[in-house]
LUMFIBA-14794 format. One line per 3 residues: number of its first residue (from 1); their letters; for each residue x negated, y negated, z of C-alpha. Coordinates in nm, 4 decimals. Each point is the difference from the previous one (the first is absolute). Layout:
BEGIN
NUM> A> X/Y/Z | ...
! end
This chain:
BEGIN
1> XXX> 0.8748/4.4732/-2.7077 | 0.2301/-0.3253/-0.0800 | -0.1463/-0.2975/0.1728
4> XXX> 0.1812/-0.1206/0.3018 | 0.1835/-0.3263/-0.0412 | -0.0945/-0.2541/0.2077
7> XXX> 0.2348/-0.1155/0.2716 | 0.1090/-0.3516/0.0697 | -0.1966/0.0327/0.3449
10> XXX> -0.3169/0.1306/-0.1523 | 0.0112/-0.2784/-0.2837 | 0.0293/-0.2822/0.2920
13> XXX> -0.2776/0.1722/0.2026 | -0.2387/-0.0101/-0.3113 | 0.1016/-0.3550/-0.0730
16> XXX> -0.0860/-0.0848/0.3798 | -0.3352/0.1683/-0.0204 | -0.0836/-0.1671/-0.3220
19> XXX> 0.1040/-0.3410/0.1491 | -0.1895/0.0663/0.3317 | -0.3267/0.1175/-0.1950
22> XXX> 0.0065/-0.3244/-0.2315 | 0.0341/-0.2194/0.3077 | -0.3052/0.1597/0.1730
25> XXX> -0.2057/-0.0481/-0.3087 | 0.1000/-0.3662/0.0214 | -0.0928/-0.0009/0.3616
28> XXX> -0.3307/0.1319/-0.0675 | -0.0800/-0.2257/-0.2598 | 0.1537/-0.3195/0.0703
31> XXX> 0.0327/0.0063/0.3954 | 0.2988/-0.0602/0.2164 | 0.0730/-0.3722/-0.1334
34> XXX> 0.0619/0.0952/-0.3416 | 0.1907/0.3313/0.1123 | 0.2290/-0.2248/0.2072
37> XXX> 0.0588/-0.2396/-0.3065 | 0.0886/0.2775/-0.2116 | 0.2358/0.1874/0.2489
40> XXX> 0.1769/-0.3582/0.0770 | 0.0436/-0.0799/-0.4308 | 0.1233/0.3603/-0.0262
43> XXX> 0.2419/0.0124/0.2753 | 0.1567/-0.3350/-0.1333 | 0.0897/0.1410/-0.3394
46> XXX> -0.3027/-0.1661/-0.2287 | -0.2520/0.1479/-0.1884 | -0.3001/0.0046/0.1989
49> XXX> -0.3229/-0.1914/-0.0802 | -0.3079/0.2224/-0.0793 | -0.2179/0.0415/0.2648
52> XXX> -0.3285/-0.0290/-0.1089 | -0.2705/0.3078/0.0728 | -0.3461/-0.0166/0.0105
55> XXX> -0.1524/0.1590/-0.2858 | -0.3225/0.2092/0.0102 | -0.2904/-0.2381/-0.0595
58> XXX> -0.1382/0.0140/-0.3576 | -0.3776/0.0838/-0.0744 | -0.1957/-0.3207/-0.0158
61> XXX> -0.3475/-0.0650/-0.1288 | -0.2620/0.0293/0.2821 | -0.1041/-0.3670/-0.0585
64> XXX> 0.3527/-0.1240/0.0462 | 0.0135/0.1135/0.3556 | -0.3696/0.0062/0.1073
67> XXX> -0.0130/-0.3605/0.0699 | 0.2301/-0.1823/0.2249 | 0.1206/-0.3580/-0.0979
70> XXX> -0.1637/-0.3314/0.0418 | 0.2916/-0.0813/0.2914 | 0.0115/0.3579/0.1148
73> XXX> -0.0549/0.0321/0.3887 | -0.1275/0.3412/-0.0887 | -0.3157/-0.1419/-0.1098
76> XXX> -0.1302/-0.0323/0.3392 | 0.1120/0.3640/0.0748 | -0.2555/0.2651/-0.0291
79> XXX> 0.0557/0.2867/-0.2497 | -0.0527/0.2786/0.2427 | 0.1504/0.0484/0.3516
82> XXX> 0.0118/0.2757/0.2592 | 0.3670/0.0144/0.0157 | 0.2917/-0.1696/-0.2385
85> XXX> 0.3098/-0.0442/0.1881 | 0.3002/-0.0921/-0.2066 | 0.3252/-0.1226/0.1512
88> XXX> -0.0445/-0.2269/0.2971 | 0.3312/0.1293/0.1981 | -0.0089/0.1645/0.3320
91> XXX> -0.2004/0.2967/-0.1472 | -0.2515/-0.1889/-0.1749 | -0.0765/-0.2700/0.2343
94> XXX> -0.0395/0.2709/0.2913 | -0.2494/0.1812/-0.2269 | -0.1979/-0.2886/-0.1114
97> XXX> -0.0283/-0.1521/0.3492 | -0.0951/0.3244/0.1520 | -0.2794/0.1016/-0.2641
100> XXX> -0.1228/-0.3679/-0.0001 | -0.0682/0.0031/0.3856 | -0.1961/0.3353/-0.0722
103> XXX> -0.2494/-0.2189/-0.2175 | 0.1117/0.1411/-0.3493 | 0.0563/-0.2030/-0.3175
106> XXX> 0.3588/-0.0762/-0.0020 | 0.1873/-0.1522/-0.3239 | 0.3770/-0.0381/0.1135
109> XXX> 0.2115/-0.0723/-0.3196 | 0.3592/-0.1589/0.0069 | 0.2269/-0.0671/-0.2778
112> XXX> 0.1638/-0.3006/0.1380 | -0.1563/-0.3450/0.0379 | -0.0488/0.0655/0.3470
115> XXX> 0.0862/0.3042/0.2262 | 0.3380/0.0209/0.0823 | 0.1476/-0.2111/-0.2532
118> XXX> 0.2002/0.2424/-0.1496 | 0.1171/0.1347/0.3513 | 0.3438/-0.1072/0.1015
121> XXX> 0.1792/0.0672/0.3255 | -0.1426/0.1402/0.3324 | -0.1669/0.3180/0.1770
124> XXX> -0.0163/0.1222/0.3352 | -0.3402/0.0414/0.1668 | 0.0147/0.2766/0.2783
127> XXX> -0.3158/-0.1197/0.1907 | -0.0641/0.3464/0.1742 | -0.0508/0.1248/-0.3643
130> XXX> -0.2236/-0.2672/-0.0891 | -0.1854/0.0625/0.2863 | -0.0783/0.3579/-0.1186
133> XXX> -0.0484/-0.0962/-0.3634 | -0.1838/-0.3294/0.0022 | -0.0740/-0.0699/0.3973
136> XXX> -0.2533/-0.2906/-0.1348 | 0.2674/-0.1804/-0.1483 | 0.2137/-0.0330/0.2953
139> XXX> -0.1591/-0.2677/0.2171 | 0.0104/-0.2256/-0.3100 | 0.3511/0.0812/-0.0647
142> XXX> 0.1029/-0.1265/0.3244 | -0.2630/-0.2915/0.0149 | 0.0834/-0.1408/-0.3709
145> XXX> 0.3988/0.1024/0.0220 | 0.0570/0.0990/-0.3613 | 0.3278/0.1508/0.1171
148> XXX> 0.3431/-0.1787/0.0288 | 0.1488/0.1459/0.3301 | -0.0472/0.2441/0.2884
151> XXX> 0.2970/0.2674/-0.0499 | 0.1663/0.0526/0.3478 | 0.3413/0.1068/-0.1486
154> XXX> 0.0522/0.2843/-0.1841 | 0.3463/0.1138/-0.1379 | 0.1699/0.1830/-0.2484
157> XXX> 0.3574/-0.0830/-0.1573 | 0.2240/0.2541/-0.1137 | 0.2672/-0.2054/-0.2125
160> XXX> 0.3187/0.0923/-0.1747 | 0.2207/-0.2650/-0.1841 | 0.1451/-0.1503/0.3270
163> XXX> -0.1989/0.1712/0.2902 | -0.3228/0.0177/0.1428 | -0.1721/0.2036/0.2306
166> XXX> -0.3424/-0.1425/0.1785 | -0.2779/0.2100/0.1583 | -0.3164/-0.1280/0.0982
169> XXX> -0.2613/-0.0561/0.2707 | -0.1457/-0.3279/0.1272 | -0.1629/-0.1312/0.3190
172> XXX> -0.2995/-0.1836/0.1554 | -0.2304/0.2986/-0.0538 | -0.0060/-0.0577/-0.3625
175> XXX> -0.1305/-0.3888/0.0605 | -0.3331/0.1012/0.1649 | -0.3373/0.0771/-0.1715
178> XXX> -0.1006/0.1954/-0.1641 | 0.3558/-0.0153/-0.1562 | 0.1708/0.2515/-0.1751
181> XXX> 0.0800/-0.1567/-0.3130 | -0.0509/-0.3302/-0.1698 | 0.2087/-0.1098/-0.3199
184> XXX> -0.2044/-0.1700/-0.2846 | 0.0301/-0.1371/-0.3688 | -0.1725/0.1617/-0.2435
187> XXX> -0.1085/-0.3143/-0.1817 | -0.1867/-0.0831/0.3223 | -0.1298/0.3201/0.1183
190> XXX> -0.1556/0.1353/-0.3501 | -0.2043/-0.3107/-0.0444 | -0.1034/0.0230/0.3673
193> XXX> -0.1335/0.3455/-0.0042 | -0.1727/-0.0906/-0.3365 | -0.1615/-0.2839/0.1635
196> XXX> -0.1196/0.2341/0.2753 | -0.1578/0.2214/-0.2833 | -0.1612/-0.2829/-0.1596
199> XXX> -0.1311/-0.1067/0.3512 | -0.1325/0.3599/0.0680 | -0.2207/-0.0353/-0.3499
202> XXX> 0.2507/0.1237/-0.2724 | 0.0255/-0.1976/-0.3192 | 0.3680/-0.1226/-0.1022
205> XXX> 0.0637/-0.0083/-0.3652 | 0.3816/-0.1629/-0.0328 | 0.2094/-0.0350/-0.3215
208> XXX> -0.1489/0.3023/-0.1959 | 0.1883/0.2906/-0.1339 | -0.1671/0.3266/0.0224
211> XXX> 0.0635/0.1475/-0.3581 | -0.1640/0.3649/0.0655 | -0.2211/0.2129/0.2009
214> XXX> -0.3408/0.0554/-0.2007 | -0.1091/0.3491/-0.0064 | -0.3023/0.1922/-0.1037
217> XXX> 0.0062/0.3525/-0.0236 | 0.3172/0.0119/0.1773 | -0.1190/-0.1676/0.2779
220> XXX> 0.1091/-0.3892/0.1184 | -0.2737/-0.2183/-0.0103 | 0.1976/-0.3485/-0.0172
223> XXX> 0.2795/-0.2051/-0.1346 | 0.0824/-0.2274/-0.2777 | 0.1396/-0.3427/0.0885
226> XXX> 0.1924/-0.2623/-0.2080 | 0.0545/-0.3611/0.1290 | 0.2890/-0.0537/-0.1848
229> XXX> 0.2412/0.2050/0.2153 | 0.3314/-0.0389/-0.1986 | -0.1092/-0.0189/-0.3532
232> XXX> -0.3542/0.1623/-0.0146 | -0.2635/-0.2326/-0.1101 | -0.1857/0.1958/-0.2604
235> XXX> -0.2819/0.0111/0.1752 | -0.0798/0.2485/0.3221 | -0.2836/0.0397/0.2284
238> XXX> -0.1291/0.3555/0.1244 | -0.0986/0.0209/0.3721 | -0.1605/0.2834/0.1285
241> XXX> -0.0369/0.1646/0.3439 | -0.0978/0.3148/0.1613 | 0.3764/0.0518/0.1048
244> XXX> 0.3176/-0.1335/-0.1152 | 0.2833/-0.0354/0.2825 | 0.3501/0.0034/-0.1705
247> XXX> 0.2416/-0.1967/0.2096 | 0.2105/-0.1737/-0.2597 | 0.3627/0.0696/0.1597
250> XXX> 0.3042/0.1573/-0.1089 | -0.0239/-0.0408/-0.3605 | -0.3044/0.2261/-0.0651
253> XXX> -0.0628/-0.1168/-0.3844 | -0.3870/0.0310/0.0087 | 0.0015/0.3207/0.2119
256> XXX> 0.2378/0.1480/-0.2507 | -0.2312/-0.0944/-0.2950 | -0.2792/0.1323/0.1936
259> XXX> 0.1755/0.3205/0.0385 | -0.0149/-0.0143/0.3828 | 0.4171/-0.0324/0.0682
262> XXX> 0.3051/0.0579/-0.1968 | 0.2569/-0.2248/-0.0570 | 0.2329/-0.0387/0.2673
265> XXX> 0.3884/0.1794/-0.0325 | 0.3009/-0.2021/0.0507 | 0.1071/0.2512/0.2818
268> XXX> -0.3234/-0.1067/0.1904 | 0.0329/-0.3758/-0.0240 | 0.2057/-0.2334/0.2502
271> XXX> 0.0737/-0.3410/-0.1501 | 0.0377/-0.2410/0.2780 | 0.1411/-0.3635/-0.0457
274> XXX> -0.1168/-0.2904/0.2070 | 0.1195/-0.3290/0.1065 | -0.1661/-0.2328/0.2526
277> XXX> 0.2336/-0.2794/0.1548 | -0.1675/-0.3080/0.1507 | 0.1111/-0.0940/0.3583
280> XXX> -0.1372/-0.2333/0.2726 | -0.2116/0.2177/0.2404 | 0.2251/-0.0861/0.3076
283> XXX> 0.3179/0.1028/-0.1685 | -0.1448/0.3362/-0.0816 | -0.1020/0.0326/0.3430
286> XXX> 0.3282/-0.1038/0.1063 | 0.2433/0.2673/-0.2432 | -0.2317/0.2860/0.0651
289> XXX> -0.0530/-0.0694/0.3682 | -0.3681/-0.0211/-0.0227 | -0.1691/-0.2616/0.2053
292> XXX> -0.3199/-0.1970/-0.1118 | -0.2151/0.2159/-0.2381 | 0.1908/0.3557/0.0616
295> XXX> 0.1997/0.1224/-0.2863 | 0.2009/0.2837/-0.1091 | -0.0146/0.3065/-0.2433
298> XXX> 0.3372/0.1466/-0.1218 | 0.0833/0.3150/-0.2037 | 0.2903/-0.0177/-0.1992
301> XXX> 0.2105/0.3120/-0.1077 | 0.3115/0.0632/-0.1773 | 0.2349/-0.2548/-0.1726
304> XXX> -0.2468/-0.2093/-0.1851 | -0.1402/0.2966/-0.2265 | 0.3382/0.0659/-0.1344
307> XXX> 0.0248/0.3394/0.0877 | -0.3811/0.0960/-0.1309 | -0.2497/0.1627/0.2421
310> XXX> -0.1409/-0.3694/0.0367 | -0.1225/-0.1873/0.2948 | -0.0977/-0.3603/0.0913
313> XXX> -0.1626/-0.2117/0.2603 | 0.0191/-0.3646/0.1639 | -0.3723/-0.1236/0.1079
316> XXX> -0.0546/-0.3354/0.1812 | -0.2593/-0.2635/-0.0854 | -0.1047/-0.3483/0.1553
319> XXX> 0.2210/-0.1781/-0.2646 | 0.2026/0.2578/-0.1516 | 0.2067/0.3075/-0.0386
322> XXX> -0.0607/0.2762/-0.2472 | 0.2302/0.2507/-0.1376 | -0.0573/0.3146/-0.1925
325> XXX> 0.2458/0.2727/-0.1265 | -0.1133/0.2780/-0.2345 | 0.0917/0.3555/-0.1412
328> XXX> -0.1546/0.2343/-0.2354 | -0.0461/-0.1316/-0.3849 | 0.1676/0.3635/-0.1012
331> XXX> 0.3205/-0.0936/0.2593 | 0.0112/-0.3436/-0.1782 | -0.0045/0.1607/-0.3241
334> XXX> 0.2861/0.2280/0.0446 | 0.1992/-0.2427/0.1660 | -0.0439/-0.2789/-0.2439
337> XXX> -0.0538/-0.2456/0.3028 | -0.1636/-0.3122/-0.0197 | -0.2696/-0.0174/0.2913
340> XXX> 0.0905/-0.3805/0.0694 | 0.3526/0.1472/0.0952 | -0.1594/0.1510/0.2833
343> XXX> -0.1164/-0.3355/0.1501 | 0.3158/-0.1527/-0.0969 | 0.1962/0.2581/0.2419
346> XXX> -0.2513/-0.0930/0.2824 | 0.0509/-0.3387/-0.0293 | 0.3738/0.0168/-0.0261
349> XXX> 0.0230/0.2218/0.3039 | 0.1612/-0.2017/0.3196 | -0.3090/0.0991/0.2004
352> XXX> -0.2297/-0.1387/-0.2541 | 0.1969/-0.3269/-0.0566 | -0.0268/-0.1288/0.3398
355> XXX> -0.3870/0.0962/-0.0059 | -0.0794/-0.2150/-0.3248 | 0.2531/-0.2467/0.0433
358> XXX> -0.1837/-0.3235/-0.1123 | -0.3242/0.1747/-0.1296 | -0.1384/-0.0842/-0.3227
361> XXX> -0.1511/0.2814/-0.2531 | -0.3721/-0.0503/-0.0335 | -0.1178/0.3348/-0.1793
364> XXX> 0.1606/0.2788/-0.1803 | -0.1689/0.2867/-0.1688 | 0.0117/0.3786/-0.0247
367> XXX> -0.2666/0.2878/0.1021 | -0.0304/0.3494/-0.1094 | -0.0915/0.2483/0.2570
370> XXX> -0.1310/0.3647/-0.0480 | 0.2161/0.1864/0.2240 | -0.0728/0.3938/-0.0683
373> XXX> -0.2582/-0.0087/0.2296 | -0.2456/0.3108/0.0587 | 0.1627/0.1995/-0.3106
376> XXX> -0.1284/-0.2837/-0.2600 | -0.3448/-0.0745/0.1542 | -0.2376/0.0801/-0.2779
379> XXX> -0.3692/0.0873/0.0023 | -0.1778/-0.2662/0.2293 | -0.3588/0.0836/-0.1139
382> XXX> -0.1500/-0.0062/-0.3380 | -0.3626/-0.0416/-0.1053 | -0.0810/-0.3577/0.0602
385> XXX> 0.3733/-0.1014/0.1354 | 0.2115/0.0329/0.2503 | 0.3609/-0.1390/0.0344
388> XXX> 0.1789/-0.1719/0.2885 | 0.3089/-0.1361/0.1296 | 0.3187/0.0074/-0.2120
391> XXX> -0.1778/0.0986/-0.3142 | -0.0352/0.3248/0.1727 | 0.3758/0.0063/0.1505
394> XXX> -0.1685/-0.0236/0.3582 | 0.3066/-0.2151/0.1099 | 0.2483/0.0396/0.2833
397> XXX> 0.3413/-0.1927/0.0601 | -0.0767/0.0004/0.3774 | -0.3519/-0.1123/0.0050
400> XXX> -0.0206/-0.2215/-0.2866 | -0.3597/-0.1134/-0.1103 | -0.1438/0.2197/0.2542
403> XXX> -0.0554/0.3307/-0.2275 | -0.1616/-0.2088/-0.2528 | -0.2526/-0.1595/0.2518
406> XXX> -0.0628/0.3700/0.1635 | -0.0760/0.1098/-0.3364 | -0.2537/-0.2881/-0.0400
409> XXX> -0.1568/0.0705/0.3054 | -0.0583/0.3558/-0.0778 | -0.1344/-0.0770/-0.3716
412> XXX> -0.2511/-0.2777/0.1395 | -0.1402/0.2742/0.2720 | -0.0493/0.2668/-0.2890
415> XXX> -0.1709/-0.2606/-0.2652 | -0.2440/-0.1181/0.2604 | -0.1022/0.3731/0.0660
418> XXX> -0.0244/0.0603/-0.3737 | -0.1890/-0.3164/-0.0557 | -0.2658/0.1482/0.2807
421> XXX> 0.0028/0.3257/-0.2028 | -0.0185/-0.1856/-0.3280 | 0.2930/0.2537/-0.1112
424> XXX> 0.2753/-0.1657/-0.1529 | 0.1455/0.3066/-0.1812 | 0.3360/0.1531/0.1039
427> XXX> -0.1748/0.2118/0.2404 | -0.1954/-0.2951/0.1760 | 0.3155/-0.1663/0.0253
430> XXX> 0.2191/0.2835/0.1105 | -0.0406/-0.1320/0.3737 | 0.2922/-0.2274/-0.0843
433> XXX> 0.2487/0.2255/-0.0262 | -0.1071/0.1940/0.2859 | -0.0309/-0.3030/0.2570
436> XXX> 0.3787/-0.0906/-0.1347 | 0.1565/0.3204/0.0635 | -0.1384/-0.0217/0.3759
439> XXX> 0.2117/-0.3598/0.0275 | 0.3444/-0.0088/0.1755 | 0.1110/-0.2248/-0.3571
442> XXX> -0.0755/0.3286/-0.1931 | 0.1540/0.2571/0.2686 | 0.3036/-0.2326/-0.0153
445> XXX> 0.0531/0.0179/-0.3839 | -0.0578/0.3600/0.0164 | 0.2381/0.0704/0.2716
448> XXX> 0.2944/-0.2230/-0.1996 | -0.1123/0.1674/-0.3326 | 0.3519/0.1445/-0.0299
451> XXX> 0.1998/-0.3181/0.0305 | -0.0199/-0.1325/-0.3441 | 0.1576/0.3202/-0.1232
454> XXX> 0.2785/0.0072/0.2932 | 0.1147/-0.3553/-0.1068 | 0.0132/0.1044/-0.3709
457> XXX> 0.1798/0.3065/0.1268 | 0.2575/-0.2338/0.2094 | 0.0508/-0.3159/-0.1868
460> XXX> 0.2483/-0.1473/0.2584 | -0.1381/0.1408/0.3126 | -0.0869/-0.3705/0.1400
463> XXX> 0.3347/-0.1476/-0.1368 | 0.1923/0.2918/0.1713 | -0.1982/0.0101/0.3329
466> XXX> 0.0272/-0.3637/0.0422 | 0.3773/-0.0261/-0.0691 | 0.0606/0.2882/0.2503
469> XXX> -0.1905/-0.1789/0.2358 | 0.1737/-0.3028/-0.0437 | 0.3595/0.1771/0.0058
472> XXX> -0.0870/0.1761/0.3239 | -0.1538/-0.3246/0.1614 | 0.3312/-0.1884/-0.1176
475> XXX> 0.2218/0.2563/0.1236 | -0.1532/0.0529/0.3053 | 0.0033/-0.4008/0.0992
478> XXX> 0.3547/-0.0233/-0.0696 | 0.2312/0.0304/0.3058 | 0.3437/0.1546/-0.0101
481> XXX> 0.2623/0.1336/0.2597 | -0.1485/0.3776/-0.0234 | -0.1593/0.2486/0.1961
484> XXX> -0.3945/0.0440/-0.0356 | 0.0750/0.3458/-0.2251 | 0.2310/-0.2019/-0.2147
487> XXX> -0.2800/-0.2558/-0.0483 | -0.2666/0.2596/-0.0735 | 0.2345/0.1863/-0.2641
490> XXX> 0.0373/-0.3429/-0.1394 | -0.3346/-0.1047/-0.0206 | -0.0548/0.3646/-0.1937
493> XXX> 0.2975/-0.0782/-0.2371 | -0.1878/-0.3286/-0.1040 | -0.3179/0.1930/-0.0665
496> XXX> 0.1668/0.2519/-0.2166 | 0.1592/-0.2241/-0.2139 | -0.3574/-0.1213/-0.1016
499> XXX> -0.0999/0.3419/-0.0842 | 0.0614/0.3694/0.1285 | -0.1562/0.0544/0.3197
502> XXX> -0.1679/0.3066/-0.1710 | -0.1992/-0.2013/-0.2309 | -0.1136/-0.2680/0.2386
505> XXX> -0.1244/0.2815/0.2434 | -0.1413/0.1744/-0.2775 | -0.1840/-0.2703/-0.1577
508> XXX> -0.1216/-0.1120/0.3395 | -0.1355/0.3140/0.1003 | -0.1928/-0.0145/-0.3680
511> XXX> -0.1602/-0.3316/0.0925 | -0.0942/0.1082/0.3255 | -0.1787/0.3008/-0.1754
514> XXX> -0.1582/-0.2386/-0.2396 | -0.1363/-0.2403/0.2458 | -0.1557/0.2600/0.2543
! end
């Protein structure tokens, strides 16, 4: 049988898939910052600089890695612990804190010079979920105030090029303890949580890169660390533990080497670009109508994502306003878009020009978020190891860092039970997955397991629905010499100019089915 000749459309699809695959590999090896730089150079028409990946560590003589250097802080750290946690983010810090409170010898390893040094931008803290996951920390949260503002205004902005539909809720009820939601900067929150773990009895080792998980007969028995984070010192040290807690974040290089997870795909990764603008506290309060220490969180849909299925948000801090916008890596590759264009579109919109007038940029970064949810969750329990947070794709766009903290709470309970039994095998740790499956965070991921496929099937659903809503709102707000029936027909015609009504209704019905 003669081979079918590829059509131009088929060749374009293959080209997009290959490009998306390359971007996903770069994202996994180098992180969001390097991926952002690559995309920026690529869309400017220049030859992109090579992104340095992390090569597999070569075998070294035992004596080269057995003894730490004279000025090495690990000289004072024992070789063996009950638990080693690597990654001092929300998941790792929570696990270290809870395990140390139970009396276990916990070593918390952070790649940055201090926890939070690599974290840019903000996070929302949902007080009721903190009371569920880590109730012991909530009193200290309000006494020591590591957060920025109490969120009393929650809004959604649906934007087109020349129109904005604003929906929201606010009121004094949100300003009363125990509050509903708080804004925080990761650069303050992460070190505070790590400090709480240390106060509980954990040992913090900062500025060390975990090169690999050490295994004995297929079971994790420790980790190999290197003090030279970026280049590798040539001398490493092995640190052993009964259980290894993997919380390395969205770029699972070490987990992949250990065979615990697969490298992420471009279709399941969202790249967010973030920029933070400094403004006086009283000016932030005036512009957003939030008096005193109150603040606002605003979801952004439509115009900024340039027709892709992307979202954004605005969050208020004490002395700054943060904006982030993002879309899937696969969508960016197919559209040939520079992610920075998203932010520029936001800043150029009339609604944002007034908000940011007179401000100064103090931070700019990019961050990858696993977006496949339930469908990409790997095996969470292995012999001598458990996987938490973003590494396990336990991430939710609504609750933010909450699923990571909930997974840490479940893992800590399972590890303590395994310690009492003296069984750290996969069977001995399996209660982690069982405990997690009973939480609201896991059930929410499971309920929304079809969302990623729906967005891939309808790549413009956010753009079309936002445009239709804005068109209907604009037409309804305009006043002419006409009857009520004529007005309703005019609104309907404005919506039909965006897309056929049958398509909008069909996609809305599918979205409702996926969600519920």
